[in-house]
N, CA and C atoms as an extended XYZ file, in Angstrom:
339
Properties=species:S:1:pos:R:3:atomname:S:1:resname:S:1:resid:I:1 pbc="F F F"
N        59.701       31.851      -10.994 N   MET     1
C        58.981       32.335       -9.839 CA  MET     1
C        57.564       31.763       -9.798 C   MET     1
N        56.922       31.706      -10.950 N   ILE     2
C        55.568       31.148      -11.016 CA  ILE     2
C        55.582       29.673      -10.601 C   ILE     2
N        56.595       28.947      -11.028 N   ARG     3
C        56.690       27.533      -10.652 CA  ARG     3
C        56.886       27.377       -9.153 C   ARG     3
N        57.661       28.257       -8.544 N   LEU     4
C        57.880       28.190       -7.112 CA  LEU     4
C        56.584       28.454       -6.346 C   LEU     4
N        55.837       29.452       -6.770 N   ILE     5
C        54.566       29.762       -6.116 CA  ILE     5
C        53.579       28.622       -6.297 C   ILE     5
N        53.521       28.062       -7.490 N   THR     6
C        52.629       26.927       -7.745 CA  THR     6
C        53.012       25.736       -6.891 C   THR     6
N        54.294       25.444       -6.799 N   ALA     7
C        54.754       24.320       -5.980 CA  ALA     7
C        54.438       24.548       -4.512 C   ALA     7
N        54.573       25.785       -4.048 N   LEU     8
C        54.263       26.097       -2.660 CA  LEU     8
C        52.783       25.867       -2.370 C   LEU     8
N        51.919       26.331       -3.256 N   PHE     9
C        50.494       26.123       -3.049 CA  PHE     9
C        50.120       24.649       -3.125 C   PHE     9
N        50.719       23.921       -4.054 N   LEU    10
C        50.443       22.485       -4.119 CA  LEU    10
C        50.870       21.795       -2.836 C   LEU    10
N        52.014       22.168       -2.310 N   PHE    11
C        52.497       21.569       -1.073 CA  PHE    11
C        51.567       21.897        0.087 C   PHE    11
N        51.132       23.147        0.171 N   LEU    12
C        50.295       23.558        1.297 CA  LEU    12
C        48.893       22.977        1.235 C   LEU    12
N        48.329       22.893        0.053 N   PHE    13
C        46.927       22.529       -0.048 CA  PHE    13
C        46.655       21.079       -0.428 C   PHE    13
N        47.593       20.430       -1.080 N   ILE    14
C        47.341       19.054       -1.495 CA  ILE    14
C        48.121       18.066       -0.645 C   ILE    14
N        49.402       18.323       -0.440 N   LEU    15
C        50.244       17.366        0.253 CA  LEU    15
C        50.192       17.493        1.770 C   LEU    15
N        49.727       18.594        2.305 N   SER    16
C        49.687       18.740        3.756 CA  SER    16
C        48.523       17.951        4.328 C   SER    16
N        48.500       17.871        5.638 N   SER    17
C        47.466       17.074        6.289 CA  SER    17
C        46.088       17.682        6.049 C   SER    17
N        45.094       16.811        6.042 N   ASN    18
C        43.726       17.277        5.849 CA  ASN    18
C        43.260       18.053        7.066 C   ASN    18
N        42.397       19.006        6.839 N   ALA    19
C        41.855       19.799        7.935 CA  ALA    19
C        40.607       19.108        8.459 C   ALA    19
N        40.686       18.627        9.685 N   PHE    20
C        39.560       17.930       10.286 CA  PHE    20
C        38.872       18.794       11.339 C   PHE    20
N        38.935       20.106       11.164 N   ALA    21
C        38.362       21.004       12.165 CA  ALA    21
C        36.851       20.834       12.269 C   ALA    21
N        36.188       20.401       11.222 N   GLN    22
C        34.742       20.264       11.253 CA  GLN    22
C        34.296       19.045       12.054 C   GLN    22
N        35.170       18.046       12.213 N   THR    23
C        34.755       16.827       12.901 CA  THR    23
C        35.284       16.737       14.320 C   THR    23
N        36.062       17.683       14.770 N   GLN    24
C        36.610       17.632       16.113 CA  GLN    24
C        35.620       18.190       17.118 C   GLN    24
N        35.755       17.723       18.362 N   GLU    25
C        34.922       18.263       19.427 CA  GLU    25
C        35.275       19.729       19.686 C   GLU    25
N        36.567       20.000       19.730 N   LYS    26
C        37.032       21.368       19.952 CA  LYS    26
C        37.113       22.076       18.604 C   LYS    26
N        36.501       23.242       18.516 N   GLN    27
C        36.501       23.968       17.255 CA  GLN    27
C        37.798       24.763       17.144 C   GLN    27
N        38.585       24.448       16.141 N   VAL    28
C        39.854       25.125       15.920 CA  VAL    28
C        39.893       25.642       14.492 C   VAL    28
N        40.699       26.672       14.290 N   LEU    29
C        40.915       27.178       12.945 CA  LEU    29
C        42.179       26.523       12.409 C   LEU    29
N        42.080       25.872       11.284 N   ASP    30
C        43.194       25.103       10.756 CA  ASP    30
C        44.240       25.981       10.097 C   ASP    30
N        45.417       25.395        9.864 N   LYS    31
C        46.539       26.174        9.336 CA  LYS    31
C        46.312       26.620        7.898 C   LYS    31
N        45.607       25.854        7.109 N   LYS    32
C        45.340       26.271        5.724 CA  LYS    32
C        44.482       27.534        5.688 C   LYS    32
N        43.549       27.614        6.591 N   PHE    33
C        42.691       28.790        6.695 CA  PHE    33
C        43.535       30.038        6.947 C   PHE    33
N        44.464       29.945        7.893 N   TRP    34
C        45.292       31.101        8.217 CA  TRP    34
C        46.286       31.412        7.120 C   TRP    34
N        46.812       30.384        6.443 N   VAL    35
C        47.743       30.624        5.335 CA  VAL    35
C        47.038       31.393        4.221 C   VAL    35
N        45.827       30.993        3.881 N   VAL    36
C        45.080       31.682        2.830 CA  VAL    36
C        44.800       33.123        3.228 C   VAL    36
N        44.431       33.352        4.475 N   ASN    37
C        44.155       34.717        4.917 CA  ASN    37
C        45.406       35.579        4.943 C   ASN    37
N        46.545       35.012        5.365 N   PHE    38
C        47.789       35.786        5.356 CA  PHE    38
C        48.228       36.097        3.927 C   PHE    38
N        48.029       35.166        3.010 N   VAL    39
C        48.358       35.432        1.603 CA  VAL    39
C        47.446       36.539        1.056 C   VAL    39
N        46.180       36.488        1.400 N   PHE    40
C        45.222       37.517        0.970 CA  PHE    40
C        45.631       38.900        1.480 C   PHE    40
N        45.916       38.999        2.770 N   VAL    41
C        46.304       40.283        3.351 CA  VAL    41
C        47.645       40.737        2.780 C   VAL    41
N        48.586       39.808        2.633 N   GLY    42
C        49.887       40.154        2.064 CA  GLY    42
C        49.788       40.666        0.640 C   GLY    42
N        48.906       40.069       -0.148 N   ALA    43
C        48.720       40.527       -1.527 CA  ALA    43
C        48.151       41.944       -1.560 C   ALA    43
N        47.237       42.237       -0.649 N   ASN    44
C        46.672       43.588       -0.605 CA  ASN    44
C        47.698       44.616       -0.144 C   ASN    44
N        48.522       44.253        0.830 N   VAL    45
C        49.575       45.170        1.285 CA  VAL    45
C        50.575       45.416        0.155 C   VAL    45
N        50.961       44.343       -0.537 N   PHE    46
C        51.887       44.492       -1.659 CA  PHE    46
C        51.278       45.354       -2.762 C   PHE    46
N        49.995       45.195       -3.016 N   ASP    47
C        49.327       45.996       -4.033 CA  ASP    47
C        49.371       47.481       -3.673 C   ASP    47
N        49.081       47.793       -2.424 N   GLY    48
C        49.143       49.190       -1.999 CA  GLY    48
C        50.551       49.756       -2.063 C   GLY    48
N        51.518       48.973       -1.598 N   TRP    49
C        52.909       49.433       -1.632 CA  TRP    49
C        53.380       49.638       -3.068 C   TRP    49
N        53.085       48.680       -3.950 N   SER    50
C        53.546       48.786       -5.332 CA  SER    50
C        52.868       49.943       -6.067 C   SER    50
N        51.625       50.236       -5.694 N   THR    51
C        50.938       51.380       -6.304 CA  THR    51
C        51.664       52.680       -5.985 C   THR    51
N        51.987       52.887       -4.729 N   PHE    52
C        52.666       54.132       -4.356 CA  PHE    52
C        54.105       54.159       -4.850 C   PHE    52
N        54.745       53.011       -4.926 N   TYR    53
C        56.103       52.954       -5.478 CA  TYR    53
C        56.090       53.390       -6.947 C   TYR    53
N        55.121       52.864       -7.698 N   ALA    54
C        55.031       53.221       -9.120 CA  ALA    54
C        54.643       54.685       -9.308 C   ALA    54
N        53.748       55.186       -8.470 N   LEU    55
C        53.335       56.587       -8.599 CA  LEU    55
C        54.460       57.556       -8.239 C   LEU    55
N        55.348       57.152       -7.324 N   GLU    56
C        56.503       58.002       -7.006 CA  GLU    56
C        57.523       58.017       -8.137 C   GLU    56
N        57.669       56.903       -8.838 N   LYS    57
C        58.641       56.819       -9.930 CA  LYS    57
C        58.132       57.471      -11.209 C   LYS    57
N        56.813       57.502      -11.376 N   CYS    58
C        56.228       58.034      -12.604 CA  CYS    58
C        55.178       59.086      -12.228 C   CYS    58
N        55.537       60.357      -12.233 N   PRO    59
C        54.600       61.402      -11.803 CA  PRO    59
C        53.387       61.566      -12.726 C   PRO    59
N        53.490       61.147      -13.974 N   THR    60
C        52.356       61.300      -14.893 CA  THR    60
C        51.404       60.114      -14.851 C   THR    60
N        51.764       59.059      -14.111 N   CYS    61
C        50.919       57.863      -14.025 CA  CYS    61
C        49.762       58.094      -13.052 C   CYS    61
N        48.687       57.327      -13.262 N   ILE    62
C        47.530       57.399      -12.366 CA  ILE    62
C        47.135       55.982      -11.984 C   ILE    62
N        46.340       55.865      -10.926 N   GLU    63
C        45.809       54.574      -10.504 CA  GLU    63
C        44.821       54.094      -11.561 C   GLU    63
N        44.969       52.842      -11.984 N   GLY    64
C        44.119       52.296      -13.036 CA  GLY    64
C        42.738       51.892      -12.550 C   GLY    64
N        42.606       51.545      -11.279 N   ASN    65
C        41.327       51.139      -10.718 CA  ASN    65
C        40.517       52.391      -10.390 C   ASN    65
N        39.408       52.575      -11.076 N   LYS    66
C        38.613       53.788      -10.906 CA  LYS    66
C        37.977       53.884       -9.521 C   LYS    66
N        37.723       52.752       -8.890 N   LEU    67
C        37.130       52.786       -7.552 CA  LEU    67
C        38.158       53.167       -6.486 C   LEU    67
N        39.402       52.760       -6.667 N   MET    68
C        40.460       53.062       -5.696 CA  MET    68
C        41.155       54.398       -5.959 C   MET    68
N        40.968       54.969       -7.134 N   ARG    69
C        41.680       56.201       -7.502 CA  ARG    69
C        41.476       57.332       -6.492 C   ARG    69
N        40.241       57.626       -6.021 N   PRO    70
C        40.095       58.720       -5.044 CA  PRO    70
C        40.815       58.425       -3.722 C   PRO    70
N        40.841       57.168       -3.316 N   ILE    71
C        41.503       56.815       -2.057 CA  ILE    71
C        43.012       56.931       -2.213 C   ILE    71
N        43.540       56.464       -3.344 N   VAL    72
C        44.981       56.564       -3.592 CA  VAL    72
C        45.402       58.025       -3.720 C   VAL    72
N        44.579       58.827       -4.358 N   ASN    73
C        44.898       60.252       -4.497 CA  ASN    73
C        44.881       60.983       -3.154 C   ASN    73
N        44.173       60.420       -2.160 N   ALA    74
C        44.125       61.040       -0.835 CA  ALA    74
C        45.431       60.854       -0.071 C   ALA    74
N        46.226       59.861       -0.436 N   GLY    75
C        47.514       59.672        0.219 CA  GLY    75
C        47.728       58.260        0.730 C   GLY    75
N        48.916       58.058        1.289 N   LYS    76
C        49.281       56.717        1.764 CA  LYS    76
C        48.479       56.299        2.991 C   LYS    76
N        48.285       57.201        3.940 N   MET    77
C        47.590       56.829        5.171 CA  MET    77
C        46.123       56.463        4.925 C   MET    77
N        45.340       57.254        4.190 N   PRO    78
C        43.957       56.825        3.919 CA  PRO    78
C        43.892       55.501        3.151 C   PRO    78
N        44.836       55.290        2.246 N   THR    79
C        44.849       54.030        1.501 CA  THR    79
C        45.166       52.865        2.425 C   THR    79
N        46.144       53.031        3.301 N   ALA    80
C        46.500       51.969        4.242 CA  ALA    80
C        45.347       51.661        5.187 C   ALA    80
N        44.658       52.704        5.660 N   ILE    81
C        43.508       52.500        6.548 CA  ILE    81
C        42.390       51.778        5.816 C   ILE    81
N        42.130       52.163        4.572 N   PHE    82
C        41.082       51.512        3.786 CA  PHE    82
C        41.411       50.036        3.546 C   PHE    82
N        42.642       49.749        3.164 N   ILE    83
C        43.045       48.362        2.914 CA  ILE    83
C        42.951       47.548        4.200 C   ILE    83
N        43.418       48.117        5.315 N   ALA    84
C        43.386       47.385        6.584 CA  ALA    84
C        41.958       47.096        7.035 C   ALA    84
N        41.073       48.080        6.926 N   THR    85
C        39.699       47.856        7.381 CA  THR    85
C        38.965       46.853        6.501 C   THR    85
N        39.177       46.915        5.197 N   THR    86
C        38.512       45.933        4.339 CA  THR    86
C        39.072       44.534        4.574 C   THR    86
N        40.385       44.418        4.770 N   ASP    87
C        40.972       43.103        5.034 CA  ASP    87
C        40.470       42.522        6.354 C   ASP    87
N        40.452       43.347        7.396 N   VAL    88
C        39.973       42.871        8.699 CA  VAL    88
C        38.500       42.475        8.602 C   VAL    88
N        37.710       43.275        7.916 N   GLY    89
C        36.298       42.949        7.755 CA  GLY    89
C        36.068       41.651        7.012 C   GLY    89
N        36.808       41.439        5.946 N   ILE    90
C        36.641       40.213        5.165 CA  ILE    90
C        37.095       38.991        5.952 C   ILE    90
N        38.241       39.087        6.620 N   VAL    91
C        38.725       37.958        7.428 CA  VAL    91
C        37.747       37.673        8.563 C   VAL    91
N        37.193       38.704        9.194 N   TYR    92
C        36.213       38.513       10.262 CA  TYR    92
C        34.955       37.812        9.740 C   TYR    92
N        34.477       38.218        8.576 N   LEU    93
C        33.300       37.555        8.001 CA  LEU    93
C        33.586       36.099        7.647 C   LEU    93
N        34.789       35.819        7.189 N   VAL    94
C        35.156       34.438        6.879 CA  VAL    94
C        35.194       33.608        8.152 C   VAL    94
N        35.734       34.169        9.248 N   ILE    95
C        35.772       33.446       10.521 CA  ILE    95
C        34.362       33.163       11.012 C   ILE    95
N        33.469       34.140       10.896 N   ILE    96
C        32.078       33.944       11.321 CA  ILE    96
C        31.411       32.864       10.473 C   ILE    96
N        31.591       32.927        9.153 N   SER    97
C        30.950       31.922        8.289 CA  SER    97
C        31.544       30.549        8.536 C   SER    97
N        32.848       30.473        8.817 N   LYS    98
C        33.467       29.177        9.104 CA  LYS    98
C        32.908       28.603       10.402 C   LYS    98
N        32.707       29.430       11.417 N   SER    99
C        32.155       28.922       12.666 CA  SER    99
C        30.692       28.512       12.488 C   SER    99
N        29.949       29.218       11.633 N   MET   100
C        28.567       28.817       11.361 CA  MET   100
C        28.528       27.460       10.680 C   MET   100
N        29.446       27.243        9.743 N   ILE   101
C        29.491       25.964        9.044 CA  ILE   101
C        29.877       24.850       10.008 C   ILE   101
N        30.836       25.114       10.896 N   MET   102
C        31.264       24.090       11.846 CA  MET   102
C        30.155       23.768       12.833 C   MET   102
N        29.356       24.763       13.230 N   ASN   103
C        28.257       24.519       14.162 CA  ASN   103
C        27.130       23.733       13.511 C   ASN   103
N        27.012       23.808       12.189 N   CYS   104
C        25.972       23.080       11.475 CA  CYS   104
C        26.363       21.634       11.225 C   CYS   104
N        27.620       21.289       11.357 N   GLY   105
C        28.065       19.931       11.103 CA  GLY   105
C        28.730       19.769        9.753 C   GLY   105
N        28.925       20.816        9.025 N   GLY   106
C        29.586       20.723        7.726 CA  GLY   106
C        28.871       21.563        6.696 C   GLY   106
N        29.591       21.909        5.644 N   TRP   107
C        29.005       22.774        4.616 CA  TRP   107
C        27.881       22.082        3.876 C   TRP   107
N        27.954       20.756        3.740 N   TYR   108
C        26.905       20.027        3.013 CA  TYR   108
C        25.589       20.045        3.786 C   TYR   108
N        25.634       20.054        5.127 N   GLN   109
C        24.414       20.152        5.895 CA  GLN   109
C        23.864       21.566        5.895 C   GLN   109
N        24.766       22.559        5.838 N   LEU   110
C        24.318       23.946        5.777 CA  LEU   110
C        23.576       24.217        4.475 C   LEU   110
N        24.065       23.643        3.361 N   LEU   111
C        23.413       23.830        2.073 CA  LEU   111
C        22.088       23.090        1.977 C   LEU   111
N        21.950       21.998        2.727 N   GLY   112
C        20.727       21.190        2.657 CA  GLY   112
C        19.562       21.775        3.412 C   GLY   112
N        19.783       22.808        4.184 N   ARG   113
C        18.686       23.392        4.972 CA  ARG   113
C        17.798       24.274        4.164 C   ARG   113
């Protein structure tokens, strides 16, 4: 399974076409950007689902993450809302930072200012 995931990432990030969104007249979000964000959101959804699956199977178990423990103890709906809002917020901030970089002409010019 690890080899399959590694091969998939190598195919998506190394062998696929280069993202030229920074040099185009029309500003577009490239497919690698969306793939990374969907993987990020999917991993968080899987984490939440697997947490509640494990807690249902083992009544004496607790959430290991001390920061998430109060949210998980509140139930599935508060946890889902928390995960969704943090994911949307992070993806939104990434979109804003990506558009700022594209408006500057590239990340190397943004760093040089």
